[in-house]
C-alpha positions as CSV (number, residue, x, y, z in Angstrom):
1,X,158.0,39.7,228.9
2,X,161.2,39.2,226.9
3,X,160.6,40.3,223.3
4,X,164.1,41.0,221.9
5,X,164.9,39.3,218.7
6,X,168.5,39.5,217.5
7,X,167.6,38.9,213.8
8,X,164.9,37.2,211.8
9,X,165.1,33.5,212.5
10,X,166.6,34.1,216.0
11,X,164.4,32.9,218.9
12,X,166.5,34.8,221.4
13,X,170.1,35.9,222.0
14,X,172.0,36.9,225.1
15,X,175.3,38.7,225.7
16,X,176.5,37.2,228.9
17,X,178.9,38.5,231.5
18,X,181.4,36.3,233.4
19,X,179.2,36.8,236.6
20,X,176.2,35.2,234.8
21,X,174.2,38.4,234.2
22,X,173.0,38.9,230.6
23,X,171.7,41.6,228.3
24,X,170.0,41.1,224.9
25,X,172.5,40.5,222.2
26,X,173.2,43.5,220.0
27,X,172.0,43.2,216.4
28,X,175.5,43.7,215.1
29,X,177.1,41.0,217.3
30,X,177.4,37.3,216.3
31,X,180.4,36.3,218.4
32,X,181.6,36.8,221.9
33,X,184.5,39.1,222.8
34,X,187.1,39.3,225.5
35,X,184.7,40.2,228.3
36,X,181.5,38.4,227.2
37,X,180.2,35.3,225.6
38,X,177.0,34.8,223.7
39,X,174.1,32.3,223.5
40,X,172.0,32.4,220.4
41,X,168.9,30.2,220.0
42,X,167.6,29.7,216.4
43,X,164.3,28.8,214.9
44,X,165.0,26.3,212.2
45,X,161.5,26.6,210.7
46,X,162.2,30.2,209.6
47,X,164.0,30.2,206.2
48,X,166.1,33.2,207.4
49,X,167.8,30.9,209.9
50,X,169.7,29.0,207.2
51,X,170.5,32.2,205.4
52,X,172.1,33.6,208.5
53,X,173.9,30.4,209.3
54,X,175.4,30.2,205.8
55,X,176.3,33.8,205.4
56,X,176.9,35.4,208.8
57,X,177.6,32.7,211.4
58,X,181.0,31.7,210.1
59,X,180.2,28.0,210.4
60,X,181.2,25.3,207.9
61,X,178.4,24.1,205.7
62,X,178.5,20.7,207.3
63,X,177.8,22.2,210.7
64,X,175.0,24.3,209.2
65,X,173.3,21.2,207.7
66,X,173.7,19.3,211.0
67,X,172.0,22.1,212.9
68,X,169.1,22.3,210.5
69,X,168.6,18.7,209.4
70,X,165.5,16.8,210.8
71,X,165.4,13.3,212.2
72,X,169.0,12.9,213.4
73,X,170.3,10.6,216.1
74,X,172.1,12.0,219.2
75,X,175.8,12.4,218.4
76,X,178.9,14.3,219.1
77,X,181.4,15.8,216.7
78,X,184.4,18.0,217.4
79,X,186.8,20.1,215.3
80,X,189.4,22.8,215.9
81,X,186.7,25.4,215.4
82,X,184.1,24.1,217.8
83,X,182.0,21.2,219.1
84,X,178.7,19.9,217.7
85,X,176.4,18.1,220.1
86,X,172.9,16.7,219.3
87,X,170.8,15.5,222.2
88,X,167.1,14.6,222.7
89,X,164.8,15.9,225.4
90,X,161.3,15.1,226.7
91,X,158.5,16.8,224.8
92,X,156.8,19.3,227.0
93,X,153.9,20.0,224.6
94,X,150.7,19.0,226.4
95,X,149.2,17.9,223.1
96,X,152.1,15.5,222.4
97,X,153.3,12.4,224.2
98,X,156.4,13.0,226.4
99,X,158.3,10.2,224.6
100,X,158.0,12.0,221.3
101,X,161.4,13.4,222.0
102,X,162.6,16.7,220.8
103,X,166.1,17.2,219.3
104,X,168.4,19.9,220.7
105,X,171.4,20.7,218.5
106,X,174.3,22.7,220.0
107,X,177.3,24.3,218.5
108,X,179.8,25.3,221.2
109,X,182.9,27.5,221.0
110,X,184.9,29.3,223.7
111,X,182.8,32.4,223.5
112,X,179.6,31.3,221.7
113,X,176.9,28.8,222.0
114,X,174.3,28.3,219.2
115,X,171.3,26.1,220.0
116,X,168.6,24.9,217.6
117,X,165.3,23.1,218.4
118,X,162.3,22.4,216.3
119,X,159.9,22.3,219.2
120,X,159.8,23.8,222.7
121,X,162.0,22.3,225.5
122,X,161.3,23.1,229.1
123,X,165.0,23.0,229.9
124,X,165.8,25.7,227.4
125,X,162.9,27.8,228.5
126,X,164.0,27.6,232.1
127,X,167.5,28.7,231.4
128,X,166.2,31.5,229.2
129,X,164.1,32.7,232.1
130,X,167.0,32.5,234.5
131,X,168.9,35.1,232.3
132,X,165.8,37.2,232.0
133,X,165.4,37.2,235.8
134,X,169.0,38.4,236.4
135,X,171.5,35.5,236.4
136,X,172.2,32.2,234.7
137,X,175.2,30.0,233.8
138,X,178.4,31.9,233.9
139,X,180.2,30.1,231.0
140,X,179.6,28.1,227.9
141,X,180.6,25.0,229.7
142,X,178.2,25.6,232.6
143,X,175.4,26.3,230.1
144,X,176.0,22.9,228.3
145,X,176.1,21.2,231.7
146,X,172.8,22.9,232.7
147,X,171.2,22.0,229.4
148,X,172.3,18.3,229.5
149,X,171.4,18.0,233.2
150,X,168.0,19.4,232.6
151,X,167.3,17.1,229.7
152,X,168.3,14.1,231.7
153,X,166.4,15.1,234.8
154,X,163.1,15.2,232.8
155,X,164.1,11.9,231.1
156,X,164.6,10.3,234.5
157,X,161.1,11.4,235.6
158,X,159.5,9.8,232.6
159,X,161.5,6.6,233.0
160,X,160.6,6.5,236.7
161,X,156.9,6.7,235.7
162,X,157.3,3.7,233.4
163,X,159.1,1.8,236.2
164,X,156.2,2.4,238.6
165,X,153.7,1.3,235.9
166,X,155.6,-1.9,235.0
167,X,155.9,-2.9,238.7
168,X,152.2,-2.4,239.1
169,X,151.5,-4.5,236.0
170,X,153.8,-7.2,237.3
171,X,151.9,-7.3,240.6
172,X,148.5,-7.4,238.9
173,X,149.4,-9.7,236.1
174,X,148.2,-12.8,237.9
175,X,144.7,-11.6,238.9
176,X,143.9,-8.3,237.1
177,X,141.4,-8.0,234.2
178,X,143.2,-9.2,231.1
179,X,142.0,-6.7,228.5
180,X,142.9,-3.7,230.8
181,X,146.3,-5.2,231.6
182,X,147.2,-5.8,228.0
183,X,146.2,-2.3,227.0
184,X,148.4,-0.8,229.8
185,X,151.3,-3.1,228.9
186,X,151.1,-2.0,225.2
187,X,151.3,1.6,226.3
188,X,154.4,0.9,228.3
189,X,156.1,-1.1,225.5
190,X,155.2,1.5,222.9
191,X,156.3,4.3,225.2
192,X,159.8,3.0,225.9
193,X,160.6,2.4,222.2
194,X,161.6,6.0,221.4
195,X,163.4,6.3,224.7
196,X,165.5,3.2,223.9
197,X,166.1,4.5,220.4
198,X,167.7,7.8,221.6
199,X,168.9,7.3,225.1
200,X,171.8,4.9,224.3
201,X,173.2,7.1,221.5
202,X,172.8,10.1,223.8
203,X,175.0,8.3,226.4
204,X,177.7,7.7,223.8
205,X,177.5,11.3,222.6
206,X,178.1,12.6,226.2
207,X,180.9,10.1,226.8
208,X,182.6,11.4,223.7
209,X,182.2,14.9,224.9
210,X,183.6,14.0,228.3
211,X,186.6,12.2,226.9
212,X,187.5,15.0,224.4
213,X,190.2,17.6,225.1
214,X,188.1,20.7,224.6
215,X,189.5,24.2,225.5
216,X,186.2,25.5,226.8
217,X,185.5,22.5,229.1
218,X,187.6,22.4,232.3
219,X,187.9,19.5,234.7
220,X,185.2,20.8,237.0
221,X,182.5,20.9,234.4
222,X,183.8,17.7,232.8
223,X,183.1,15.9,236.1
224,X,179.5,17.2,236.0
225,X,179.1,15.9,232.4
226,X,180.6,12.6,233.5
227,X,178.0,12.3,236.2
228,X,175.3,13.1,233.6
229,X,176.6,10.4,231.3
230,X,176.5,8.0,234.2
231,X,172.9,9.0,234.9
232,X,172.0,8.3,231.3
233,X,173.6,4.9,231.6
234,X,171.4,4.2,234.6
235,X,168.4,5.1,232.5
236,X,169.6,2.8,229.8
237,X,169.8,0.0,232.3
238,X,166.3,0.9,233.7
239,X,164.8,0.8,230.2
240,X,166.4,-2.6,229.6
241,X,164.9,-3.8,232.9
242,X,161.5,-2.4,232.0
243,X,161.6,-4.3,228.7
244,X,162.5,-7.6,230.4
245,X,159.8,-7.1,233.0
246,X,157.3,-6.3,230.2
247,X,158.3,-9.6,228.5
248,X,157.6,-11.5,231.8
249,X,154.3,-9.7,232.2
250,X,153.4,-10.6,228.6
251,X,154.3,-14.3,229.3
252,X,152.1,-14.3,232.4
253,X,149.2,-12.8,230.5
254,X,149.6,-15.3,227.7
255,X,149.7,-18.1,230.2
256,X,146.4,-16.9,231.7
257,X,144.8,-16.6,228.3
258,X,146.0,-20.1,227.4
259,X,144.7,-21.5,230.7
260,X,141.3,-19.9,230.2
261,X,141.2,-21.2,226.6
262,X,142.0,-24.7,227.8
263,X,139.3,-24.6,230.4
264,X,136.8,-23.6,227.8
265,X,138.0,-26.4,225.5
266,X,137.7,-28.9,228.3
267,X,134.1,-27.9,229.1
268,X,133.2,-28.2,225.4
269,X,134.9,-31.6,225.1
270,X,133.1,-32.8,228.2
271,X,129.8,-31.5,226.9
272,X,130.4,-33.2,223.5
273,X,131.4,-36.5,225.2
274,X,128.3,-36.3,227.4
275,X,126.0,-36.2,224.5
276,X,127.6,-38.9,222.4
277,X,125.9,-41.9,224.3
278,X,122.6,-40.0,224.2
279,X,122.9,-39.4,220.5
280,X,123.8,-43.1,220.0
281,X,120.9,-44.3,222.0
282,X,118.3,-42.0,220.4
283,X,119.8,-42.7,217.0
284,X,119.3,-46.5,217.5
285,X,115.7,-45.9,218.6
286,X,115.1,-43.7,215.6
287,X,116.2,-46.3,213.1
288,X,113.5,-46.9,210.4
289,X,113.4,-50.7,210.7
290,X,111.1,-53.1,212.3
291,X,111.7,-54.5,215.8
292,X,112.3,-51.2,217.7
293,X,111.6,-51.9,221.4
294,X,108.5,-50.2,222.7
295,X,107.3,-49.0,219.3
296,X,103.6,-49.8,220.3
297,X,103.9,-49.2,224.0
298,X,102.2,-46.0,225.4
299,X,105.0,-45.8,228.1
300,X,107.9,-46.1,225.7
301,X,108.7,-42.4,225.5
302,X,108.7,-42.1,229.3
303,X,111.1,-45.1,229.5
304,X,113.4,-43.5,226.9
305,X,113.5,-40.2,228.9
306,X,114.2,-42.1,232.1
307,X,117.0,-44.0,230.5
308,X,118.5,-40.8,229.1
309,X,118.4,-39.2,232.5
310,X,120.1,-42.3,234.0
311,X,122.8,-42.2,231.4
312,X,123.4,-38.5,232.2
313,X,123.5,-39.4,235.9
314,X,126.2,-42.0,235.3
315,X,128.2,-39.6,233.2
316,X,128.0,-36.9,235.9
317,X,129.2,-39.4,238.5
318,X,132.1,-40.4,236.3
319,X,132.9,-36.7,235.7
320,X,132.9,-35.9,239.5
321,X,135.1,-38.9,240.1
322,X,137.6,-37.8,237.4
323,X,137.6,-34.3,238.9
324,X,138.3,-35.6,242.4
325,X,141.2,-37.6,240.9
326,X,142.4,-34.4,239.2
327,X,142.3,-36.1,235.8
328,X,140.6,-33.1,234.2
329,X,142.8,-30.3,235.7
């Protein structure tokens, strides 16, 4: 188990050889040298992290604030001293939803990479384990490519799950149970909101990185980043397609609800219309005036019942005829 901590506030640190092998970063070293480069991962929750960044890292205060600040959008900034890159990755915490994306901030120089994350990221953990097991990325450029590729791969898996779910919803939208379908559709729509919020800026940040003339990024690794940016663009298109399909599914469900409501209203209207003649007939017989037919006949009630049944029979026959003529559809 890897337990080395370079300083208070440091999650881990590696001194990396050109062949990709690594050793724990010495306590006195904060930069690379002629034969090695370093990767330092910081814990932004620890107050000592800001103290180290401000006093010992040699970074401008603007970069320090960008590395520590919460709630920032994916972006890319470059200066003569180095490159700042902020990306978002899928949340691997089993207690959290995957779309609650985690920010990964990176400061990249020729011989040093500093990363900051407020919550665990599987991509960072995997690369850390690769160094602990003997070998990892051989350069800062390869490390950045590995980090961005890992983030996008896990993003692609989540987007693919949403694609499968929305296709299933589209297939079931015409016959499935409405309450269940609406609940599943809401989960999809709410799930893609944070993805749409961060994926498009992430694409722009990577494209800015690809197009910049950076000394630590050669053409080989630039081509890998360009492919990663293209993959993000495909995810952006996939999320747009999911959103459009979700709108279509919602329209289908709304149409089914409206159709069901209309059928209920038709039945209520038919029922109300059926009882109107009966109420009129009974109301006339119940008038409190002289001359009501059958008032003194012992068979009057029977005749009234038979007349009411006859009226219902005529109304039913008219209703059947209207249904056959499709006048009530």
